[in-house]
C-alpha positions in Angstrom: -42.3 12.9 14.2 -42.2 10.2 16.8 -39.9 10.4 19.8 -37.1 7.8 19.9 -37.4 4.9 22.3 -35.1 5.0 25.5 -32.7 2.2 25.7 -34.5 0.4 28.6 -37.8 0.6 26.9 -36.3 -0.6 23.7 -34.7 -3.6 25.3 -37.9 -4.5 27.1 -39.8 -4.4 23.8 -37.3 -6.4 22.1 -37.2 -9.1 24.8 -40.9 -9.2 24.8 -41.0 -9.8 21.0 -38.3 -12.4 21.1 -40.1 -14.3 23.9 -43.4 -14.1 22.2 -41.8 -15.4 19.0 -40.4 -18.3 20.8 -43.6 -19.2 22.3 -45.4 -19.1 19.0 -42.7 -21.4 17.4 -42.7 -23.8 20.3 -46.6 -24.2 20.1 -48.7 -25.8 22.7 -47.1 -28.6 24.6 -49.4 -30.5 27.0 -47.9 -31.2 30.3 -47.7 -35.0 30.7 -48.6 -35.7 34.4 -49.4 -39.3 35.1 -52.4 -40.2 37.3 -51.9 -41.7 40.8 -54.5 -44.2 42.0 -52.2 -45.7 44.7 -54.0 -47.4 47.6 -57.5 -46.8 46.2 -60.4 -49.1 46.1 -61.4 -49.3 42.6 -63.4 -52.5 42.6 -65.3 -53.0 39.2 -63.8 -49.7 37.7 -64.1 -49.3 34.0 -60.8 -48.4 32.3 -61.6 -50.1 29.1 -59.3 -48.9 26.2 -58.0 -46.1 28.4 -54.6 -44.3 28.0 -53.0 -45.3 31.3 -49.4 -44.9 30.4 -47.2 -44.4 33.5 -50.1 -44.4 35.7 -49.6 -45.6 39.4 -51.9 -48.2 40.9 -49.5 -49.3 43.6 -51.4 -51.4 46.3 -54.8 -50.6 44.6 -57.8 -52.9 44.6 -58.8 -53.5 41.1 -60.9 -56.6 41.7 -63.4 -57.2 38.7 -62.0 -54.0 36.9 -62.2 -53.8 33.2 -58.8 -52.8 31.8 -59.3 -54.6 28.5 -57.6 -52.8 25.6 -56.1 -50.3 28.0 -52.5 -48.7 27.4 -50.7 -49.4 30.6 -47.3 -49.2 29.2 -44.8 -48.1 32.0 -47.6 -48.2 34.6 -46.8 -49.3 38.1 -49.2 -52.0 39.6 -46.9 -52.9 42.4 -48.9 -55.0 44.9 -52.2 -54.4 43.1 -55.2 -56.8 43.5 -56.3 -57.8 40.2 -58.5 -60.8 40.9 -61.1 -61.4 38.3 -60.0 -58.4 36.4 -60.1 -58.1 32.6 -56.8 -57.1 31.0 -57.4 -58.8 27.7 -55.7 -57.1 24.8 -54.1 -54.7 27.3 -50.6 -53.3 26.8 -48.6 -53.8 29.8 -44.9 -53.4 28.2 -42.4 -52.1 30.8 -45.0 -52.2 33.7 -44.2 -52.9 37.2 -46.3 -55.9 38.2 -44.1 -57.0 41.1 -46.1 -58.4 44.1 -49.4 -57.9 42.1 -52.2 -60.6 42.6 -53.4 -62.0 39.2 -56.2 -64.7 40.2 -58.8 -65.4 37.7 -57.5 -62.5 35.7 -58.0 -62.4 32.0 -54.6 -61.7 30.3 -55.5 -63.0 26.9 -53.7 -61.3 24.0 -52.1 -59.0 26.3 -48.5 -57.5 25.8 -46.2 -57.8 28.8 -42.9 -57.4 27.2 -40.1 -56.3 29.5 -42.5 -55.9 32.4 -41.1 -56.5 35.9 -43.2 -59.5 37.5 -40.8 -61.5 39.7 -42.9 -61.8 42.8 -46.3 -61.7 41.1 -48.9 -64.2 41.9 -50.6 -66.0 39.0 -53.5 -68.2 39.8 -56.2 -69.4 37.3 -55.3 -66.8 34.9 -56.2 -67.0 31.2 -53.2 -66.2 29.1 -54.0 -67.5 25.6 -51.9 -65.2 23.2 -50.3 -63.1 25.8 -46.7 -62.2 25.2 -44.3 -62.5 28.2 -41.0 -61.7 26.3 -38.3 -60.8 28.8 -40.4 -60.9 31.8 -38.6 -62.1 34.9 -40.7 -64.7 36.7 -40.2 -66.9 39.8 -40.0 -70.7 39.0 -43.4 -71.6 40.6 -45.1 -68.8 38.5 -43.4 -70.0 35.3 -44.5 -73.5 36.0 -48.1 -72.3 36.6 -48.1 -70.2 33.4 -46.6 -72.7 31.2 -49.3 -75.2 32.2 -51.9 -72.7 30.8 -49.9 -71.2 27.9 -51.3 -71.4 24.4 -51.9 -69.2 21.5 -50.1 -66.4 19.6 -50.2 -62.8 20.4 -52.0 -61.1 17.5 -49.9 -58.0 17.7 -46.2 -59.3 18.3 -46.9 -62.6 16.4 -45.1 -64.4 19.3 -46.3 -67.8 20.6 -47.1 -67.4 24.3 -45.1 -70.7 25.2 -42.1 -69.4 23.3 -42.3 -66.0 25.2 -42.2 -68.0 28.5 -39.5 -70.3 27.4 -41.7 -73.1 28.3 -40.1 -76.6 27.5 
């Protein structure tokens, strides 16, 4: 005949079983930790098609980088240098682009809905099919972008000129 369990031992066993059961029910949950590339020199880096949601690129040099087709939703590119970078087909919704430099940058078919880009510099950018819905822009940037605006975003179906409220 087995000896009865003492109360402290019984409670310890019960607690272990309950916690173990909860862990099994919960299943594995990966920890979402966004990468931080702030203040780095990433000239010519290849991030083509990468999942970069929530990643920080503040004050990063991304000249000639390939970010085409990348998911940059909620990413922060504050003050980033994106001269001659390829962001075609990228998803920049809800991204922070304030004070970034877009010069010779390819933004064709990119989604920028609800991105913050008020002090962003745009020079010689390609924006055919880009979606700028609800993006706050300075007057000079808006004038520059409207002069180059054409096309329809293939995902949202919105005309680039309409998303910029060009007259």
